[in-house]
C-alpha positions in Angstrom: 123.4 106.6 93.3 120.2 107.9 93.2 118.2 109.7 96.1 114.4 110.0 96.2 112.7 112.6 98.6 109.2 112.3 99.4 107.5 115.5 101.5 104.1 115.3 103.5 101.7 115.3 100.9 98.0 115.7 100.6 95.0 113.0 100.3 95.8 110.1 97.9 93.5 108.9 95.3 92.5 107.0 91.9 93.1 104.1 90.1 96.1 102.2 89.8 97.9 99.2 88.2 100.8 97.9 90.2 103.6 96.1 88.1 102.9 92.2 87.3 104.0 89.5 90.4 107.4 88.7 91.0 106.9 85.2 92.4 104.9 84.3 89.3 107.0 85.9 86.6 110.1 84.1 88.1 107.8 80.9 88.0 106.4 81.1 84.3 110.0 81.9 82.3 111.6 79.0 84.9 108.3 76.3 83.5 108.0 77.7 80.6 111.3 76.6 79.7 110.8 72.7 81.1 107.7 72.1 79.0 107.4 71.3 75.8 106.4 73.7 73.1 105.6 77.7 73.4 104.3 79.5 76.7 103.3 82.8 76.3 103.3 85.5 79.3 101.4 88.2 79.4 102.4 91.2 81.9 105.3 89.5 82.8 107.1 92.1 85.7 109.9 93.5 84.2 112.4 94.5 86.6 115.6 93.6 87.0 115.2 90.3 89.2 113.0 88.9 86.6 115.0 89.9 83.6 118.2 88.7 85.5 116.5 84.9 85.5 115.5 85.5 82.0 118.9 86.3 80.8 120.2 83.4 82.8 117.7 80.9 81.1 118.9 82.3 77.6 122.5 81.4 78.7 121.1 77.7 79.3 120.0 77.3 75.9 116.4 78.7 76.2 114.9 80.7 73.3 112.7 83.8 74.7 111.5 86.8 73.4 109.0 89.5 72.9 106.1 89.5 70.6 104.0 92.7 71.2 102.5 92.3 74.2 103.5 88.8 75.3 106.8 87.2 76.1 107.1 83.6 74.4 109.2 80.8 75.9 110.4 77.5 73.9 110.6 75.1 75.8 112.6 71.8 75.0 111.4 69.3 77.3 113.1 68.6 80.7 116.6 68.5 81.0 117.1 70.3 77.6 119.5 73.0 79.2 123.0 73.2 77.9 126.1 74.2 79.4 126.7 78.2 79.7 129.2 79.4 78.2 130.0 82.0 81.3 129.3 82.1 85.4 125.4 83.2 85.5 125.0 86.6 87.4 122.1 86.9 88.5 121.7 90.4 90.5 120.1 90.7 93.4 117.6 88.0 93.0 117.3 85.1 95.4 113.8 83.5 94.0 115.8 83.6 90.7 119.2 82.1 92.2 117.5 79.2 94.5 115.2 78.2 91.8 117.4 77.7 89.0 120.0 76.1 91.4 117.3 73.8 92.2 116.4 73.7 87.9 119.7 73.1 86.4 121.0 70.3 89.6 118.2 67.6 87.7 120.6 68.3 84.2 123.7 66.8 82.8 125.3 70.2 82.8 127.7 71.9 85.1 126.9 75.7 86.3 128.5 78.5 88.1 126.3 81.1 89.8 126.9 84.7 91.6 125.1 87.9 91.9 126.2 91.2 92.8 127.6 92.1 96.7 124.1 91.5 98.7 123.1 88.0 96.6 126.6 87.0 97.7 125.9 87.3 101.4 122.9 85.5 101.6 122.4 81.9 102.8 122.3 78.9 100.5 122.7 76.1 102.8 118.8 75.5 103.1 118.4 74.9 99.2 122.5 73.1 99.1 121.8 70.3 101.6 118.0 69.1 99.8 119.8 69.2 96.7 123.3 67.4 97.6 120.5 64.3 98.3 119.8 64.1 94.5 123.2 63.2 93.8 124.1 67.1 92.2 127.9 67.6 93.6 128.0 71.4 94.7 131.1 73.5 95.2 129.7 76.8 97.8 131.5 79.3 99.5 130.8 78.2 102.9 127.5 78.0 101.9 127.2 80.8 100.2 127.6 82.3 96.4 129.9 81.7 94.0 128.1 78.3 93.8 129.0 75.8 91.5 126.6 73.3 90.4 127.5 69.8 88.2 123.8 68.5 87.7 122.8 64.6 88.1 121.0 63.8 84.8 118.5 61.1 86.8 118.0 62.8 89.8 117.5 60.7 93.0 113.7 61.9 94.5 114.8 63.4 97.1 113.0 63.4 100.7 112.8 66.8 102.5 111.2 67.8 105.0 112.3 71.5 105.9 112.6 73.5 109.3 111.9 76.7 107.1 108.3 78.0 106.1 110.0 79.0 102.4 108.7 78.9 99.0 112.2 79.1 97.7 113.2 76.1 99.5 110.4 74.0 98.3 110.6 75.5 94.5 114.1 74.4 94.4 113.1 71.1 95.4 110.1 70.4 93.3 112.3 71.9 90.4 114.6 69.2 90.6 112.2 66.5 91.4 110.7 66.9 87.2 113.5 64.9 86.0 113.9 62.3 88.7 112.1 59.0 87.8 110.4 58.7 91.6 108.3 60.3 93.7 109.9 63.3 95.2 108.3 64.5 99.2 108.8 67.7 100.9 107.2 68.9 104.0 107.1 72.3 105.6 105.9 72.9 109.3 103.6 75.9 107.9 102.3 76.2 104.0 104.4 78.7 102.4 103.3 80.1 99.3 102.0 77.7 96.9 102.3 79.3 93.1 105.0 76.7 92.1 102.3 73.6 92.7 99.4 75.4 90.8 101.3 76.2 88.2 103.1 72.6 87.7 99.4 71.2 88.0 97.4 73.9 85.3 100.8 72.4 83.0 100.5 68.9 83.4 101.5 67.6 86.4 100.4 65.1 89.2 101.3 66.9 92.0 99.7 66.4 95.7 99.7 68.6 98.9 98.1 67.8 102.0 98.0 69.9 105.0 97.7 67.9 108.5 96.1 69.8 111.7 96.0 73.3 109.6 99.9 72.9 109.9 102.0 70.5 108.4 102.0 70.9 104.9 103.3 67.7 102.6 103.9 67.5 99.1 104.3 65.0 96.5 105.1 65.4 92.8 105.5 62.3 90.7 109.0 63.0 88.7 109.0 63.1 84.5 105.9 64.7 83.7 104.7 65.8 80.5 104.1 69.8 81.1 102.2 71.4 77.8 103.2 75.4 77.4 100.5 77.4 78.5 99.8 81.0 78.4 100.3 82.6 81.7 97.9 85.8 82.4 100.3 87.4 85.5 98.3 89.0 87.6 99.7 92.3 89.8 102.0 91.6 92.9 100.1 92.3 96.3 103.7 92.7 97.7 104.1 95.8 95.1 100.5 97.1 96.2 101.1 97.0 99.7 103.2 100.2 99.4 100.3 102.1 98.2 97.8 100.7 100.3 99.8 101.7 103.3 100.3 105.0 102.4 96.7 105.4 101.6 95.7 104.2 105.4 97.9 106.8 107.1 97.2 109.8 105.1 93.8 111.3 106.3 90.9 111.7 103.4 92.9 109.1 100.6 91.3 106.5 99.2 92.6 104.4 96.5 91.6 101.2 94.3 94.4 98.5 92.7 93.3 96.8 90.3 93.8 93.0 88.8 96.4 92.0 92.1 96.9 88.6 93.0 94.3 87.5 96.1 96.1 84.0 96.5 95.1 83.6 100.6 99.2 82.4 101.2 99.8 86.1 100.4 97.8 88.1 101.6 98.1 88.2 105.0 99.0 91.8 105.2 95.8 93.0 104.3 94.3 90.6 106.7 96.4 92.2 109.1 95.5 95.7 108.3 92.0 94.6 108.9 92.2 93.3 112.5 94.1 96.7 113.0 90.6 98.4 111.8 91.8 99.0 108.7 89.1 99.8 106.0 90.4 97.2 103.0 87.9 95.5 100.6 89.0 92.7 98.0 86.5 93.2 95.2 85.8 91.9 91.6 87.1 88.9 92.5 87.5 86.3 89.3 90.2 83.0 88.9 92.5 83.2 86.3 95.5 81.0 85.4 94.6 79.1 88.3 95.4 82.1 90.7 92.5 84.2 92.4 92.3 87.8 91.4 90.5 91.0 92.2 90.4 94.4 93.0 91.8 95.7 96.2 89.9 99.1 97.5 91.9 101.1 100.8 90.6 103.9 102.1 92.2 106.1 105.6 91.6 104.9 108.7 92.5 104.7 112.2 94.5 101.9 113.2 95.2 99.6 116.2 97.7 97.4 117.7 97.8 93.9 117.2 99.6 90.9 117.9 100.8 89.2 114.3 99.8 85.0 115.0 103.5 83.5 113.6 101.7 80.9 111.6 101.0 83.8 109.4 104.5 85.3 108.6 105.0 83.5 105.9 101.8 84.9 103.7 103.5 88.4 104.9 107.0 87.8 105.1 108.0 90.6 102.1 105.6 93.2 103.7 107.0 93.4 106.8 109.4 96.5 106.4 105.7 98.5 104.9 103.6 96.8 107.7 106.6 98.3 110.5 105.6 101.9 108.9 101.4 101.1 109.3 102.4 99.9 113.4 103.8 103.6 114.2 100.9 104.8 113.6 98.3 102.2 115.2 97.0 102.9 118.8 98.4 100.5 121.1 101.0 97.7 120.9 101.8 95.7 118.3 104.4 92.8 118.3 105.7 90.3 115.7 107.5 87.3 116.5 108.8 84.8 114.3 110.4 86.7 111.7 114.1 85.9 112.1 114.4 84.7 108.5 114.2 89.0 108.1 118.2 89.0 108.9 118.5 87.3 105.6 117.0 89.4 103.0 118.7 91.8 101.0 119.4 93.1 104.2 119.4 92.2 107.8 115.5 93.6 107.5 114.7 93.6 111.9 118.0 95.7 111.9 117.3 98.7 109.0 113.4 98.4 110.2 114.5 99.3 113.9 117.5 101.7 113.1 115.5 103.9 111.1 112.1 104.0 112.9 114.3 105.0 115.8 115.5 108.3 113.4 112.0 109.6 113.4 111.7 109.3 117.3 109.3 105.9 117.1 109.1 103.8 119.8 110.5 100.3 118.9 112.2 97.2 120.0 113.5 93.6 118.8 115.0 90.9 119.5 116.4 88.5 117.1 113.3 87.2 116.1 110.9 89.8 116.3 109.8 93.3 116.4 107.2 95.1 119.2 105.9 99.1 118.0 104.3 101.1 120.5 102.3 103.5 118.1 99.9 106.2 117.5 101.7 109.1 119.0 102.5 112.1 116.8 106.2 112.3 115.7 107.7 114.9 113.2 111.1 115.3 113.5 112.0 118.9 113.1 114.9 118.3 110.2 114.5 115.7 106.8 115.5 112.3 107.7 117.7 111.1 105.7 117.8 106.7 104.7 120.5 104.6 103.3 118.5 102.0 101.8 121.1 99.6 101.9 120.1 98.6 98.8 116.9 96.6 99.5 114.0 97.8 97.6 111.3 96.8 99.9 113.3 99.4 102.5 113.8 102.0 100.1 109.8 101.7 99.3 108.2 101.8 102.4 110.2 104.8 103.9 109.4 106.5 101.3 106.2 106.0 102.3 106.3 107.5 105.6 107.6 110.3 104.1 104.7 111.5 102.9 103.4 111.5 106.6 106.0 114.1 107.7 106.5 117.8 107.6 110.3 117.4 106.5 109.9 114.7 104.5 112.4 111.8 104.3 115.7 111.3 101.7 116.4 108.0 100.7 119.1 106.9 99.1 120.5 104.6 96.4 116.9 104.6 95.8 117.7 103.0 92.3 117.6 99.6 94.1 113.6 100.0 93.5 113.5 98.8 90.2 114.5 95.3 91.3 111.2 95.3 91.7 108.7 97.8 91.2 110.2 99.8 88.6 107.8 102.1 88.2 107.2 103.5 91.6 107.7 106.7 91.7 105.7 107.3 88.4 102.4 105.7 89.6 102.7 107.0 93.6 102.6 110.4 92.1 99.8 109.9 90.2 97.6 109.3 93.3 99.5 112.3 94.8 102.6 111.3 96.5 104.3 114.1 97.1 108.0 112.1 95.9 110.8 114.5 94.1 114.1 113.2 92.7 
C-alpha cells in the first residue's frame, strides 16, 4: 500500500506537460488493430489502464511494439483477431474492457474477460444488451465480469437507442458494427465524447452523425470499411490537466501553463464551468492535430463563485467531478450538480466517496442518488491531518491530494498507487510546479 501526503503549499508556477489522453490512447491501439498495415502512435499514455488494453490486443494476435518514441500496431484488417490462450484481464480499465467486448463480438472467436476487484463490480449490462442484438452469445456474472463472448463472424447490424450518454457504450456498438455487412445505427440523448467517430473518419470509415435540436445525437456507420493505418499524435489529457489546474485556482498567487492539451468541445465542460465560476482559464495556441483541437491551458489563482451545472454539460466533464467538487468548496455560495447518477458506477461510488470525504474536513456538502450540492467559500482548516482511503479510485486520490495543498495540517491519501492507472507521473509533475507532496 502506497501513501502520499500533501501539505500546505506556496504558490504553484511553471509550464508542464500532462500525459497523453487516456480515451484516445485506448482507441488508437484498438482501431490500429482493425486497420490494414501499420499504425504509429505518438505520445501514447503508458498507464496501467492503457497497457492492459495493449496486452489484451497482443493476446488476440495483434503485433504491437515500441520503436523509439512511437508505438507501432500491425493491423491485419477487420475480423482478424485470434482466440486468446487465456482469460483477458483488463485490470481496472472500464474503457478497455467495454471497447474490446464490442470488437471481439464481431469476430469468430470466443473470449473471456475479467478485471480487478473494482472492475468486476462495474455494470456491463449497458454493453451486453446491444451486443446481443448482433448475434453474439454472451455469458456473464449477473451482467458483471467475468464475461464470456462467442462472437458472430458477420454480426447483424445493431440499431440501438441508449438511455445513457456514454462514449464507452457508443464506441462498443460502433466497433461491433465494423464487421457488419449493413449500417449500424446508434442514438444517444446527449452527445458524448466523439473520439471514436473522429478517428474512424480519419482512417477512412463512412460514419455520419447528426444532432437533433442540439440534444439527441444520431450516428450511422457503414459496415466493412477499408480502414487505413495512420499516424496518431495523441494530445495530452484534459482530465489529467484538471488536477494541476484546480490546485492553481485555489492556491493564492499561483499561475501555470499546461501544454498541448486536447480541447475537443466534448471534453472541456470542466473548464467552461470554471470560467462561469469566475476562474481565470484561457485556451491559447490552438491547432488541429489528427482531427482533434489541441492547445495550451493558462490558469491563474482566482476567487470563485458557486454555479449550477446544467445537466447537458455532465457528459463533457464526467471524469472531472471529484476535482470539481474540491473547487466548489472554495467557491462563494452554492454549487449544484445534478444528473450524475452514473458516478456511482465508476472505480468507486464517487458520489459517496466525494461527500463522505469532504465532510471529514467540515465542508457543507449534501447528496441525493443523482446529485451533489456544496455550500462553499467558508474557511475550513482541520486541526489535524485528514486521512483519505482512495478505495483504489485514481481520481479520488488525486483530488484529495490537491485539496491537501491548501490545508495547514495536510492530507494523507492511502492506496495512492492507483494514480498510475491514468497519471503515472502525477507526483513528479505536481512537485515540479511547487506542490508540497511527500511519500
